[in-house]
C-alpha positions as CSV (number, residue, x, y, z in Angstrom):
1,A,-2.3,-10.0,-15.7
2,I,0.3,-12.7,-16.2
3,C,0.8,-15.3,-13.5
4,P,4.5,-15.7,-12.5
5,Q,6.3,-18.8,-13.8
6,G,5.8,-21.7,-11.4
7,L,2.5,-20.4,-10.0
8,L,0.3,-21.4,-12.9
9,P,-1.3,-24.4,-11.0
10,C,-2.8,-22.0,-8.5
11,R,-4.2,-19.8,-11.3
12,R,-5.7,-22.7,-13.1
13,A,-7.2,-24.0,-9.9
14,S,-8.7,-20.6,-9.3
15,Q,-10.2,-20.6,-12.8
16,K,-11.5,-24.1,-12.5
17,A,-13.1,-23.2,-9.2
18,S,-14.6,-20.1,-10.8
19,R,-16.4,-22.2,-13.4
20,S,-17.5,-24.5,-10.6
21,R,-18.9,-21.6,-8.6
22,V,-20.8,-20.3,-11.5
23,A,-22.4,-23.7,-12.1
24,L,-23.2,-24.1,-8.4
25,A,-24.5,-20.6,-8.0
26,R,-26.8,-20.7,-11.0
27,P,-28.5,-24.1,-11.2
28,H,-31.5,-22.1,-12.6
29,L,-32.4,-18.5,-13.3
30,G,-33.8,-18.0,-9.8
31,A,-31.9,-17.0,-6.6
32,P,-28.3,-18.2,-6.4
33,A,-27.7,-21.3,-4.4
34,A,-25.1,-21.5,-1.6
35,I,-21.8,-22.9,-2.5
36,D,-20.4,-26.0,-0.8
37,M,-16.7,-25.6,0.0
38,A,-16.1,-29.3,-0.5
39,E,-17.2,-29.1,-4.1
40,T,-14.7,-26.4,-5.2
41,S,-11.1,-27.1,-6.1
42,A,-9.3,-23.8,-5.7
43,S,-6.0,-24.0,-3.9
44,E,-6.5,-23.2,-0.2
45,D,-3.6,-20.8,-0.1
46,C,-5.3,-18.7,-2.8
47,R,-8.6,-18.3,-1.0
48,C,-10.2,-15.2,0.6
49,I,-12.8,-16.3,3.1
50,T,-14.4,-13.9,5.5
51,V,-17.4,-13.8,7.8
52,V,-20.2,-11.2,7.7
53,D,-23.1,-11.2,10.1
54,G,-22.2,-14.8,11.1
55,E,-22.2,-16.1,7.5
56,Q,-19.2,-17.3,5.6
57,Y,-18.3,-15.9,2.1
58,D,-15.6,-17.0,-0.4
59,L,-14.6,-13.7,-2.1
60,T,-11.7,-15.2,-4.1
61,D,-13.4,-14.6,-7.5
62,F,-14.4,-11.1,-6.5
63,L,-10.9,-9.9,-5.7
64,P,-10.1,-8.3,-9.1
65,K,-13.6,-6.7,-9.2
66,H,-13.4,-5.0,-5.8
67,P,-13.5,-1.2,-6.3
68,G,-11.3,-0.7,-3.3
69,G,-8.6,-3.1,-4.7
70,P,-8.0,-6.8,-3.9
71,S,-5.6,-6.1,-1.0
72,L,-8.3,-4.8,1.3
73,L,-10.3,-8.0,0.8
74,L,-7.2,-10.2,1.3
75,F,-6.5,-8.5,4.6
76,V,-9.9,-9.5,6.0
77,H,-9.4,-13.2,5.1
78,G,-10.1,-15.3,8.2
79,R,-11.7,-12.3,10.0
80,D,-15.2,-11.0,10.7
81,A,-15.7,-8.2,8.2
82,T,-19.1,-7.1,9.4
83,I,-18.0,-3.7,10.7
84,A,-15.8,-3.0,7.6
85,V,-18.7,-3.9,5.3
86,N,-21.1,-1.5,7.0
87,T,-18.8,1.4,7.5
88,A,-16.5,1.5,4.4
89,H,-19.3,1.6,1.8
90,K,-21.7,4.4,1.0
91,D,-24.8,2.2,0.9
92,P,-23.9,-1.4,1.8
93,H,-27.4,-2.8,2.1
94,K,-28.2,-1.8,-1.5
95,T,-24.8,-2.6,-3.0
96,V,-22.6,-5.0,-0.9
97,Y,-25.1,-7.3,0.7
98,P,-26.9,-8.3,-2.6
99,M,-23.5,-9.0,-4.1
100,L,-22.4,-11.1,-1.1
101,K,-25.3,-13.6,-1.8
102,K,-23.4,-14.8,-4.8
103,Y,-20.4,-15.8,-2.8
104,K,-22.0,-17.3,0.3
105,I,-20.7,-20.8,1.2
106,E,-22.1,-23.6,3.2
107,S,-18.9,-24.8,4.9
108,T,-18.5,-27.9,6.9
109,K,-16.3,-25.8,9.2
110,K,-17.7,-23.6,12.0
111,N,-16.8,-19.9,12.0
112,D,-14.4,-20.3,14.9
113,E,-12.5,-22.8,12.7
114,V,-12.3,-20.4,9.7
115,M,-11.5,-17.3,11.7
116,K,-8.0,-16.4,13.0
117,D,-7.9,-15.8,16.7
118,K,-5.1,-13.3,16.4
119,L,-6.3,-11.6,13.1
120,G,-3.4,-12.8,11.1
121,I,-1.0,-10.1,12.5
122,P,2.1,-10.4,14.6
123,N,0.9,-11.5,18.0
124,F,3.0,-9.0,20.0
125,L,0.7,-6.3,18.7
126,L,-2.2,-7.7,20.7
127,P,-2.8,-8.4,24.4
128,P,-1.9,-12.0,25.2
129,Q,-5.4,-12.9,26.2
130,Y,-7.1,-11.4,23.2
131,N,-9.1,-13.7,21.0
132,A,-10.7,-12.1,17.8
133,I,-13.3,-14.9,17.6
134,T,-14.8,-14.1,21.0
135,D,-13.7,-10.6,21.8
136,S,-14.6,-8.6,18.7
137,P,-16.9,-5.6,19.3
138,T,-20.5,-5.6,17.8
139,Y,-22.5,-2.6,16.7
140,N,-26.0,-1.9,15.5
141,F,-26.0,-1.4,11.7
142,D,-29.8,-1.6,11.1
143,P,-30.4,0.6,8.1
144,K,-33.9,1.3,9.3
145,D,-32.8,2.7,12.7
146,E,-33.0,6.4,12.2
147,S,-31.5,7.1,15.6
148,L,-28.1,5.9,14.5
149,L,-25.6,8.7,13.6
150,L,-24.2,6.6,10.7
151,N,-27.6,6.4,9.0
152,K,-28.1,10.1,9.4
153,V,-24.7,10.9,7.9
154,R,-25.3,8.3,5.1
155,K,-28.6,9.8,4.2
156,R,-27.0,13.3,3.9
157,I,-24.0,12.0,2.0
158,M,-26.1,10.1,-0.6
159,E,-27.8,13.3,-1.7
160,K,-26.9,14.1,-5.3
161,E,-25.5,17.6,-4.6
162,V,-23.4,16.3,-1.7
163,Q,-22.0,13.6,-4.0
164,Q,-21.0,16.2,-6.6
165,K,-19.5,18.4,-3.9
166,I,-17.4,15.4,-2.6
167,K,-16.1,14.8,-6.1
168,Q,-15.1,18.5,-6.3
169,I,-13.3,18.4,-3.0
170,D,-11.6,15.2,-3.9
171,K,-10.1,16.9,-7.0
172,A,-9.1,19.9,-4.9
173,F,-7.4,17.5,-2.4
174,D,-5.5,15.8,-5.2
175,S,-4.3,19.1,-6.5
176,V,-3.1,20.2,-3.1
177,V,-1.1,16.9,-2.7
178,I,0.5,17.4,-6.1
179,A,1.4,21.0,-5.1
180,L,3.0,19.7,-1.9
181,L,5.0,17.2,-3.8
182,V,6.3,19.8,-6.2
183,A,7.3,22.1,-3.3
184,Y,8.9,19.1,-1.6
185,F,11.2,18.2,-4.5
186,A,11.9,21.9,-5.3
187,L,13.0,22.4,-1.6
188,Q,15.2,19.3,-1.7
189,Y,16.9,20.6,-4.8
190,L,17.6,24.1,-3.4
191,W,18.7,22.6,-0.1
192,L,21.2,20.0,-1.5
193,R,22.6,22.6,-4.0
194,G,23.2,25.0,-1.0
195,F,20.7,27.6,-2.1
196,A,18.5,27.3,0.9
197,P,19.7,27.6,4.6
198,S,19.2,24.5,6.8
199,L,17.4,26.6,9.5
200,L,14.7,27.2,7.0
201,V,14.7,23.9,5.2
202,V,14.4,21.7,8.4
203,P,11.0,23.0,9.6
204,I,9.5,23.4,6.1
205,L,10.6,19.8,5.1
206,A,9.0,18.5,8.3
207,L,5.7,20.2,7.5
208,L,5.8,19.1,3.9
209,R,6.3,15.5,5.0
210,T,3.4,15.8,7.4
211,G,1.1,17.2,4.7
212,I,2.1,14.6,2.0
213,A,1.6,11.8,4.6
214,G,-1.8,13.3,5.2
215,G,-2.5,12.8,1.4
216,G,-1.3,9.2,1.7
217,H,-3.5,8.6,4.7
218,Y,-6.6,9.7,2.7
219,Y,-5.6,7.5,-0.3
220,I,-5.4,4.5,2.0
221,H,-8.9,5.1,3.1
222,R,-10.1,5.8,-0.5
223,G,-8.8,2.5,-1.6
224,G,-7.8,1.6,-5.2
225,S,-4.2,1.5,-6.4
226,L,-1.4,0.9,-3.8
227,L,0.9,3.4,-5.5
228,P,-0.4,6.6,-3.9
229,H,-0.7,4.8,-0.5
230,A,3.1,5.0,-0.3
231,L,2.9,8.7,0.3
232,F,1.9,7.7,3.9
233,D,5.5,6.4,4.3
234,I,7.2,9.8,3.8
235,N,6.9,11.0,7.4
236,Y,9.1,8.0,8.8
237,V,6.3,6.8,11.1
238,G,4.3,4.2,9.3
239,T,3.9,2.5,6.0
240,G,1.1,2.4,3.5
241,F,1.0,-1.4,3.1
242,T,0.6,-1.9,6.8
243,G,-1.6,1.1,7.2
244,L,-4.1,-0.4,4.8
245,D,-4.6,-3.2,7.4
246,G,-3.4,-1.8,10.7
247,H,-5.1,1.6,10.3
248,V,-8.1,1.2,8.1
249,L,-9.2,-2.3,9.1
250,L,-7.9,-2.6,12.6
251,H,-7.8,0.9,14.1
252,H,-11.1,2.1,12.8
253,V,-12.9,-1.2,13.0
254,Y,-11.7,-1.9,16.5
255,T,-11.2,1.7,17.8
256,Q,-10.3,1.8,21.5
257,K,-10.6,-2.0,21.7
258,D,-7.9,-4.6,22.4
259,A,-7.4,-5.2,18.7
260,D,-6.8,-1.5,18.0
261,V,-3.1,-1.5,17.0
262,K,-2.9,2.2,17.4
263,R,-3.9,1.8,21.0
264,G,-1.3,-0.9,21.3
265,F,1.3,1.5,19.8
266,F,0.5,4.0,22.5
267,G,0.6,1.4,25.2
268,G,4.0,0.2,24.0
269,M,5.4,3.8,24.2
270,M,4.0,4.2,27.7
271,G,5.7,1.0,28.7
272,V,9.1,2.7,28.1
273,P,10.5,4.7,31.0
274,R,9.7,8.3,30.6
275,L,13.3,9.6,30.1
276,F,14.0,6.9,27.5
277,R,10.9,7.4,25.3
278,I,12.2,10.0,22.9
279,P,15.7,8.5,22.4
280,A,14.4,4.9,22.2
281,H,11.7,5.7,19.7
282,T,14.0,7.9,17.6
283,L,16.7,5.2,17.4
284,H,14.0,2.6,16.7
285,K,12.7,4.6,13.7
286,L,16.3,5.4,12.6
287,G,16.9,1.7,12.4
288,H,13.6,1.4,10.4
289,M,14.9,4.1,8.1
290,T,18.2,2.5,7.4
291,T,17.5,-1.3,7.2
292,G,14.4,-2.3,9.2
293,M,11.7,-1.3,6.6
294,L,13.6,-3.1,3.9
295,I,13.5,-6.3,5.9
296,R,9.9,-5.8,6.8
297,G,9.0,-5.1,3.2
298,Y,10.8,-8.3,2.1
299,D,8.9,-10.3,4.8
300,F,5.6,-8.8,3.6
301,E,6.4,-9.8,0.0
302,T,7.4,-13.4,0.8
303,D,5.5,-14.5,4.0
304,G,2.6,-16.8,3.4
305,D,-0.9,-17.0,5.0
306,N,-0.4,-18.1,8.6
307,R,-1.4,-17.2,12.2
308,E,0.7,-14.0,12.2
309,N,0.5,-13.0,8.5
310,Q,-2.2,-12.6,5.9
311,G,0.1,-13.5,3.0
312,V,-1.5,-10.7,0.9
313,S,1.5,-9.9,-1.4
314,L,2.2,-13.6,-2.0
315,K,-1.5,-14.3,-2.9
316,L,-1.6,-11.3,-5.2
317,R,1.4,-12.7,-7.1
318,K,0.0,-16.2,-7.2
319,M,-3.3,-15.0,-8.6
320,G,-1.6,-12.8,-11.2
321,L,-3.1,-9.6,-9.7
322,S,0.2,-7.9,-8.8
323,S,3.9,-8.5,-9.2
324,C,5.1,-6.6,-6.1
325,N,4.3,-3.5,-4.0
326,W,6.0,-1.0,-6.3
327,G,4.7,2.0,-4.3
328,F,6.4,0.8,-1.1
329,W,9.7,0.0,-2.7
330,S,9.8,3.3,-4.7
331,M,9.2,5.4,-1.6
332,Q,11.8,3.4,0.4
333,A,14.3,4.0,-2.4
334,L,13.5,7.7,-2.5
335,L,14.0,8.1,1.3
336,R,17.4,6.3,1.1
337,V,18.5,8.3,-1.9
338,E,17.7,11.5,0.0
339,L,19.9,10.3,2.9
340,V,22.8,9.3,0.7
341,L,22.6,12.7,-1.2
342,A,22.5,14.6,2.1
343,I,25.6,12.8,3.3
344,Y,27.4,13.3,0.0
345,C,26.5,17.1,0.0
346,G,27.6,17.5,3.6
347,F,24.1,18.0,5.0
348,F,23.8,14.9,7.2
349,W,23.1,16.9,10.4
350,S,20.5,18.9,8.7
351,W,18.9,15.7,7.4
352,L,19.0,14.2,10.9
353,A,17.3,17.3,12.3
354,Q,14.5,17.2,9.8
355,F,14.2,13.4,10.4
356,V,13.8,13.9,14.2
357,L,11.4,16.8,13.8
358,S,9.2,15.0,11.1
359,L,9.2,11.9,13.2
360,W,8.1,13.5,16.4
361,I,5.5,15.9,14.9
362,N,3.8,12.9,13.3
363,T,4.3,10.6,16.2
364,L,2.6,13.1,18.5
365,L,-0.2,13.5,16.0
366,V,-0.7,9.7,16.0
367,V,-0.8,9.3,19.8
368,S,-2.9,12.5,20.4
369,S,-5.8,11.4,18.1
370,H,-7.4,9.5,21.0
371,D,-7.3,9.5,24.8
372,F,-6.1,5.9,25.1
373,T,-6.4,6.0,28.9
374,Q,-10.1,6.9,28.9
375,I,-12.9,5.6,26.7
376,I,-16.1,7.5,26.3
377,E,-19.4,5.4,26.1
378,P,-17.5,2.1,25.7
379,D,-20.8,0.1,25.5
380,T,-22.6,2.2,22.8
381,K,-23.8,0.2,19.8
382,D,-23.7,3.4,17.6
383,W,-20.4,2.9,15.7
384,A,-20.3,6.5,14.2
385,R,-21.1,8.1,17.6
386,F,-18.4,6.1,19.3
387,Q,-15.9,7.1,16.6
388,L,-16.5,10.8,17.0
389,L,-16.8,10.8,20.8
390,N,-13.3,9.2,21.0
391,A,-11.5,11.2,18.3
392,H,-9.6,14.3,19.6
393,D,-7.7,15.4,16.5
394,M,-10.5,17.1,14.5
395,V,-9.1,20.6,15.2
396,I,-5.5,21.7,15.3
397,L,-5.1,25.3,14.0
398,G,-8.8,25.8,13.3
399,N,-8.5,26.1,9.5
400,P,-10.1,22.9,8.1
401,W,-8.0,23.0,4.9
402,I,-4.7,23.1,6.9
403,D,-5.9,20.8,9.7
404,C,-6.9,18.2,7.1
405,F,-3.2,17.7,6.3
406,L,-1.7,18.4,9.6
407,G,-4.1,15.9,11.2
408,A,-2.7,13.3,8.8
409,G,-5.6,13.6,6.4
């Protein structure tokens, strides 16, 4: 990748630091030595430092090698990534932890000086009293503890035949998403050409948007390229680039805790007087659809690493790993082209009807996934058990192939 003009010093500093780390990590052929932060020269705004099990790691050089993509790692900069490490990898104690040893640092700063107390997200998303350094949940991830549900599931999943089956289902899932996209564009064409009645188009479009967003949801969890993540945006509710952090790394890591932004979303809706909830949320998202998401996308591309932002997109550009979030901008362009064409063809009210229906089907799916007013076994240290006990969207119609998409993937 080519570093943008004017950002070469950051790239060179990173390369220089990379050589320094290699020299420090391999003074001999034995075990790698810990790296002293003071002895490296990489620019501070290009770093990716995280905490796992109380130890600090500088993952800057690992960013382009991460199978899940560099963005996921940059989002955990300044955070405790212990839960993510242990739950987002098939066999972390055999794969992730040995790798982490290469990037361990002996910093002169304590963990509470390295970590962000508000997780690097807009502070209004969190309770005023929340402090990520002291209030983050802890779970038991001992790989030898056979009583833990996660270990039981992991043992089953790692079997060869199950791995092969997962790959087969993955391919089937991708095929369904492609079929949904083909149907979506075909319906749009028939609708705008006047060949399909609006009474039929509106509900079908809403269901197609829901299913395609379900595909995007799964791709966010699967990691890798950001391009398919943008399918998550098609239902007007969320965005893939914030879902990568707000959903994968904050909702699932901090499920039903103060840092669970999904819980915060529900609480925010409950804070609106009952009769105003539907019109207020609808107008709010209509504003997002017209201009709000464009402004948010620009902010995400240009904001640096600070107390309320992780600076992911800016870091990716500075390190020559990405030019911009093409998936997000492509999807936002598509949504606005659809609106303009609907107005031009005289179908604005039909467009508005499918917008409202799509928005509320998916909003209700979001807020009904958990009972945010009651937490089951809040003190359990079994992460997987806690996740399943507090998830209420596993069955919708009863057909797993349909529910997989209607339940947002």
